[in-house]
C-alpha positions, 0 to 999 in steps of 0.5 A: 158852414162859412167857407162852405157860404163862402164858396158857394156865392162865389159861384154865383158870382161866378168867380173862375178860379177858386180855392179851398185850402185845409190841412190833411182830414180836416173834410174838403173832400166831404164838402168837395161832394157837398158842392157837387150836389147843391150845383147838380141842381143848378148847374153842371158840376164835376168832382176829381179826386185823382190829382195825379193827371196829364193836362191831356188827362184832367182834358180828357176826364173834366170833358167826361165827366161833365158830359161834353159829351155823348154818353155813346161816344165815352161808352166808346173812349171817343176821347181818348185818341183825342190829340190836344189840340181835339180835345180843345175843339172841344172843349170850345163848343161845350163853352159855346152849348154852355153860354147857349143853354145860360146854364153854368158848369163848375169843376172842383178839383181834390187833392189839387196839391198835387196836382203837375205845374202843368196840369195847374197851368192848365186850368188858369189857361183853360178859365181865361181863355177869351171862349170862356170870358163870361165865365161859365166853367169855373174851377174849385181846386181843393189840397193841403196848404203846403206840402212839404215845405212846398206852396201849394201852387205854382205861383203863375197859378197861385196869381190868378187865383180869385176867390181863397178860403181856409177850411181849419178844424171846428171850435169846442162848441162845433165839435159837440155839434158835430159829433152829435149830427153824426149820431144822428146820421147814423141812427144810434142811442148812443149819447157821449157825455159832456167830460167824453168831449171834451177828451176828444176835442182834445186828442183830434184837435177839433180835425173830424177825420181824428172824432169819426175814428176816435168815437168809433175806437168808442163806440 
């Protein structure tokens, strides 16, 4: 809740590049999807889950998912044949349309720790362009804080992060509320006793993905 509120406030302030770091299974993807759903009510938003993208492919997917090209052009796959220069022309035009409409757009990229260095550098370049000085297009990167001891992002990119958040495993009381909430959504009538919740918390370390797995196996 705290991380979601912090990121929502950062989007409202039009922060340029935001970061959410968290270990495997703590709920980064779920939080990103929730952000997309809430932002789509008042701005354009899109989520990319495949981070193994070249700079040009990132541009193509971003422009497609944010609706920078017409549905007809998208169906015909026109972006696939565009050069970097042509893609940048579409991007610049899209930024102008966003400014004219007074609406913003948020591009959320999951698994950002897997991004090629050149692709993360392009993100910073796009966020810092003079045409985007009003920050009508914002970027949120979500990923693991370190993989194999390597930093999540190249240093030159890391220095450009405006807002940093960290998603941690749930605490004991949060774990109980989480289990109760998930059971209510599922519509089940089974209740996990306090002793069972204690065991689930101890075995999962508060990681939501493991909590889900243990509850599923128990049921």
